N, C-alpha and C positions, 0 to 999 in steps of 0.2 A: 504493500500500500504506500509506504513512504517513498519507494523508488518511483512508483507511478506518479505520485504527487510531485516529486522533484522534477520529473521530465516535463510536467505541464507548466512549471513555473517559468518566469522570464529568465534570461541569462543573468547569472549572479555576478557580483563584483569580482569574485575570484576568477570566474571564467573570463571576464573582460580583461583582467590584469594578465591572465595567462596568455590570452591572444596578443595583447600588446607586447608582452615579453618575447613571444615567438616572432612577431613581426620585427621587433627591434633586433633580435638575434640574427634573423635572416638578412636584414639590411646591413648589419655589421659584417656578416660573412661575405655578402656581395661586395661591400666596399673593400674588404681585405683581399678578395680575389682580384678585384680590379687593380688595386695597388700593386699586387704581386705581378700581374700581367704587365702593368706599366713599367715596372722595374725590369722585367724580363726583356721588354721591347728595346730598352736602352742598350742592351748588350747584343741585339740582333744586328746583322748587316741590313742595309737599306732595303734590299730586295725581299728579305724575309719579313721585315716590317710591312712593306707594301702588300705582300701576299696576305699577311694576317689582318691588316686593316681593311683590305678589299673584301675578304671573307666575312668580317664582322659587319660591314655596312651593307653587304649584299643581302643579308637576312634581316636587317633592321627596318622597322616601319619608317616610312617617309615623314610621317607627322606624329608628333607626340603632344597631346593636349597639355596646355599650361596648368600648373598647380593652381588650385582654387585660391582666390585672393583672401588675405587675412582680414578679419573684421577691423573696422576703423579703430585706430588707436593701438592695434596689436601687431602692426607691421614690424618685420625684422629690419631695423634700420642699421644694423651692424654689418649685414652682408651686402656687398656691392653688386650691382647688376652684372650679368655674365660677361658683357662686353666692356665693363669698366666705366660706363657712362649712361646716365638716365636719359632716354630719348626726350628731346625737346619738341613741344607742339603736340599735334593730334597723333593718336596711336595709328599704327599701320592697319589699314582697313581689312586686309585679306591675309590668309595663311598661305605662305609660299615655301615649300610645296604644300598642297598639290597645285594651287594656281600658279601661273607663270611668273607673277610678280605680286609682292605684298603691298605695293603702293598704288595710289591713284596715278593715272597716266601722266608721265613727265619725262621727256627725253633730255639727253645732254648732261645729266648730273645725277649722282646718287642723292638720296633723300637728305636734304639739309635738316639737321637736328638728330640724325641717326649715325651711329658709329660705322655702319656700312660693311662690316666684315661678312663675307660669304661663309656659311658653315663649311668646314673643310671636307672635301672628298677624300678618298683613300690615298691619292697621291700626296696631297698636302698633309694629311694626317700622319703619313709615314715620316715626313720631316718633323712634325710636331712631337712625335713619339720618340724621336732620336735623342742622343745626348745633348744636342744643341736646340732642343725644342723650344725652350723659353725665349731664346734669341730670335728664332723664326717667328714666334707669335708677336714679340715686341716690334719686329721690323714691319709688320703689316703687309709683307710681301707674300703673294700667293701664286700658285701654279695649278691650273685645273683645266678641264675641258670635257669633251664628249665625242662619241661617234653616233651618227644618226643615219639609219638606212630606211628605205621605204619600198613599198610595192603597190601597184595599182592594176585594176581591171577596168576597162573602158569600152564603151560602145564605139569609139573611134578606133579604127584598126589600120588605116593607111599610113604606115610609118615610112613612106618613101623619103620624106624629108626629116625623119626622126623627130617630128614635132606634131604628131597627130592630135594630142590633147590641147595644143595651143588654142586660145590664150590662158587656159588653166595653168596654174603655177603651184609649186615649182616643178612638178613631175611632167615635163613636156612630152616624154615618150610614153606611149600607151602599152599596157599589158606587159609589164616587166618589173623587175626589181632594180633599185637604184642605190648607189652610195651617195647620199645627199651631202653630208658635211662631216668631216673630221676636223675638230676645232681644238686649238690650244690657246689658252689665255696666260699671259704673264702680266701681273698687275700689282699695284699698290693703291689701295683705296684711301683717300684722305679721311681723317677722323673729323667728320662734320657734326659730331655731337657736342664736342667741347667748344668753349668760347674764349680760351685764354691764349691761344697761339695760332699763327698761320701754319697750315699744313699743306702737304703736296702729295701727288699721286700720279699714276700713269696707267695706261693699258696698251699692250701690244697683242694683237690677235692674228692667228693664222687659220685659214679655212681652205680645205681641199675637198673637192667633190663636185657634183652636178650644180649645186646652188651658187657656186662662184660666179656664174654668168649673170646673176641678178644683182651682183654687188659691184661689178667692175667699174673702175673710174678711167675714162679715156686718158691715155698717156702714162698710166701706171699699171704694168702687168696686163695691158689690155689687148695686145696682139693675139694672145691665145684665143680670144673671143672674136674681136673685130676683124682680124685677118684670117685666122685659121678655123674659127667656129668649133673649137674643141668642146666636147660636151663635159668633160671633166677638166678642172683646172684649179689654180691656186690664187687666192687673194688675201689681202690684209685690210679688211674693212675698217678696223679701228687701230689707229696709231696716234695716241694723243697723250698730252700731259694735263694735269689738273693742279690748280692752286686754289686753296680754300682760305678765304679771308673772313674771320668770324665777326669782325667789328663793322662790317658794312650791313646795315639793317640787322636782320637776325642771321646773317651769313650769306656769303657770295662764293659761288664756285665758278672759276674761269677754266674753260676747256679749250685747248689749242692743239691743232694737228688735223688729222683726218678722223672724222667722227660720223656716226649715223645720224641722218636727218632727224630733227627733233620730233616731228609729228607722227601720228598713227598709233592705233590700238595694237597693231601687230608688230613683229620684229623679225629681222633676218635670221637671227640665231635660234635654232630649233627649240631649246627649252623655254625661251621667252615668248614663244608664239602660242596662242590659245588652242590651235588645232594643228593637225598634220599639214594640211594644205593652206594656201593663202587666198585671200579675197582678190578680186580684180582691182578694187580700190587700192590695195596695198601694192599689187604687182606693178602698176604703171605710174606710180608717183616717184619723187626723188628718193634716192637711197643714201648716198653719202656726200659729205661736203668737206672741203679743206679750208680751214680758217680758224676763227675763234668764236666761242659762244659763252655768254655769261648767264648764270642763273642766280637770282637774288631773292631770298625769302624775306618778304616785308613783315609778315606776321604769320600766325598759324593758318590763316585763310588764304593769303595772297602771295603768289610768286610770279616774278616777271623774268623774261628771258630776252636778251638782245644779242644779235650775232652778226658777223660779217665774214663772208666766204668768197671764194672765187667762182662760184656757180655750183651747179648740181652735177655730180658724177664726172667731173673733169679735173685733171691734175693741174696745179698752178703753172707748170712749165709747158703745158700742151697748147699749141695754137688751135684755137676754136672760137668762133664768134660768140659762143655762149660762156666763154671764160671771161668773166667781168665781175666787178664788185657787186655782190649780192647780199641783200639785207635779210635779217630774220627778226621778227618781233612777236613773241608769244606771251600769253598770260594764263595762269592757272588760278582758279578759285575753288576752295573746298568749304563746304558748309560747316557751321559750328557743331552740328551733331555727327559730322563725319560720314554722312550718308549720301552726299552729292558732290560731284566735281564737274567743273566746266574748264576745258583747256582748248585754247585756240588762238588764231591770229594769222599772220603772214609768215609762212614757213620759208618762202623764197620769193624775192621781188627784185627786179632790175629793169632794164629797158625792154625786156622780152624779145630781143632779136633772136631769130631762129638759129639754134645751135644744138649741139649734142645734149639732149635732155635739159635745155634751158627753159624749163617750164616754170611759170609763175604759179605758186600754189597758195591758196587761201583756204584755211582748214579749221574745223572746230569739232570737238567731241564733248558729249554730255554723258556722264556715267552716274548711275543710281544704284545704291545697295538697298534692296528691300529688307533683307535680314541677313543672318549669318550664313544662309544657304543659297540665296538667290540674288544675283545682280545682273545689270544690263549696261551696255555701252553702245552709243550711237555716234558715228562719225560721218561727216560730210565734207567734201572739198570741191573747189572750182579751180581749174587750171587753164592756161592759155599760152600761146606763142604768136609772134608776128612774123610776116615775111617768109612763111614756110615754103619749102620746095616739095615737089611730089616725087623726086628721085634723088639719089645720092649726088653730092657735089664734092669738089676738092676740099672744101672747108668742112662739110658735114657728110663724111662717107658712110656713116652708120648712125642710126637714130633709134635706139631701143628695138632694133630689129624690124622696124616698120617706118613707112613714110605716109603722110596724109594723102587722101584721094583728090583734094583740091588745094591750090596754093593760097598763100596770103595768111589771113588770121585763122587760127585753128584753136579749138577749145574742147574741153570735156568736163563733165561733172560726175560725181558718184555719191551714193548714200548707202551706208552699211550699218547693220546692227548685229551685235553679239549679245546673247542672253545665256547665262550659265546657272546650272543648278548643282549644288554640291550634294552628292548622294552618299558619301561616306568620308572617313578620314583621309583616304588617298585617292578618291575618284570624283569626277564631276562630268556632267553632261552638257553639251554646248549646241545651240542652234544659231546658225548664221544665215542672214538674208541680206541681199544687196541688189542695187540697180546701178548700172554704169553706162553713161552715154558718151561714146567716142564719136562725137558729132561729125568730124571730118576724117576719122580713121588715123589721127595723129599718133595714137599709142599702140594700136593693134594692127593697123593697115586695113581695117574694115570699118566703114562709116555706118555704125549701127548702135542701137541700144542693146545692152546685155542685162540679163538677170541671173542670179546665182543663189542657190539654196543648199545648205549643207547641215548635217547633223553628225555629231561625233562624241566619243567618250575619251577622257584622259584618265588613265589608271596608272598609279604608282604602286606596283606590288612590293617594292622596298625602296630604300634610299637611292639606289643607283640606276634603276630601270624605270623608264616611262614608256607606256604603250598607248598609241592613239589611233584606233580605227575610226573611219568615217564613211559616209555616203554623201554624194554630191550630184546636183543636177544643174546644168548650165544651158542657157538658151540665148540666141541672138535673134533679133526681130526683123531686121531689114534685109539681110543677106546671109548666105551660108558662110560660116566661119570655121566650124569645127571639122575635124578629120580632113585637114588640108583644104578647107574651103568647099566641102561637099555636103555639110550638114548644118542645120540650124540648132540642133539640140545635142547634148552629150550627157550621158549618165555614167558616173564612175564610182567605184568603191576603192578605198585605199587605206593604208595604215602606215605608220612609221614606228620605229623603236629607237629610243635614245638610251645609250649606255653612258653614264656619267663616270668620270674618274678624277 
């Protein structure tokens, strides 16, 4: 009777104490094992550490929920933040991973107010775990990258020009596997959280694969595309330095060198893109610029960007009518509740004379976060050039692979929406819809309106692998464009796999 009564009673104090002791003992054993392994790694050679760290991260979850916040007045004020600096301003609105970025859209600068260090992959962790690990961490110098490959099935099958899927991007060639991009970054991110000293940074990137052809800058490694039309090639889309000045407003970042054009929801580099494929809006606007861009945080809501470059996608030493002083002026606003962002302005403006990608771009994005699981982002742009020719000339021998169907003033506009639903800690579902009017065919070679609709999943099975399947439907309204100009519609299914290191 007593035993039965005891089993029906609530958990006793002794039981609770016993559970707490067991949990504490388990935590202590885990900490001791971790300390022993950390000491062991210091005596391994580099390749042994790399193998160990790679296997550890390969099985680890990509996302770990933060610990519950302590009640007001009970915070542990003796323990510093993990990165050594408390973030200034509004919190990061998204978890990355699984999302491609944790911040509201802003090109050209790390988030001012944040320490900015990327969580180490196995390559960098192997340096951190070595005998000089503390020095590596203090240096803020990082080396990392990824390999991205893809495959597609398409209703376009005429690969006589190896571009049956065009203007879909990046996988031009239909019904095949591709090596899209092998990427290596060497960088030092300036500490833009602190406010007591000027800091500096840099990034040098190398990209090899099919995707290089969308990043090339005329006059810099460009013969492999413009003269030889190699499908696989090498480019360095980011080669820039940073200077962070904390006492200009709430912080200013100065970026100088070759950098990725500031605007757009999407990104050239695979892990920073919301889906495996790219929208038409992104495919046909400016990619990189050579020059200087400043990003100044006025307060928690407002950031302004001003820049000066030599044009779009053309090296400073290259003779081209589009190589001229080109301005950039962008503004970002974030709401007090951190649920809305507006980002836009003039991404590239000059006299608009026809040249290699000398497109004038006026662009804006509105993003809204409904809750922790659903958010949406809508982008629109208008672009134009003057005095266009319908065929190559000595000055403009190549123009994005296409020339307009009529000379003179040429223009285009596009409207794009991404909506994302987080389905779990490491997975989200994306719907993309867009319309693109290439009025004179200046970007695709076909004067027509396009629409494109896609759905896809992004899944991180662990820290190092990203898998992104999707299906997509494209349609051109005035003329046949797909399958080498023989179809108005194209249906495709594709996937890519990103392996981080």
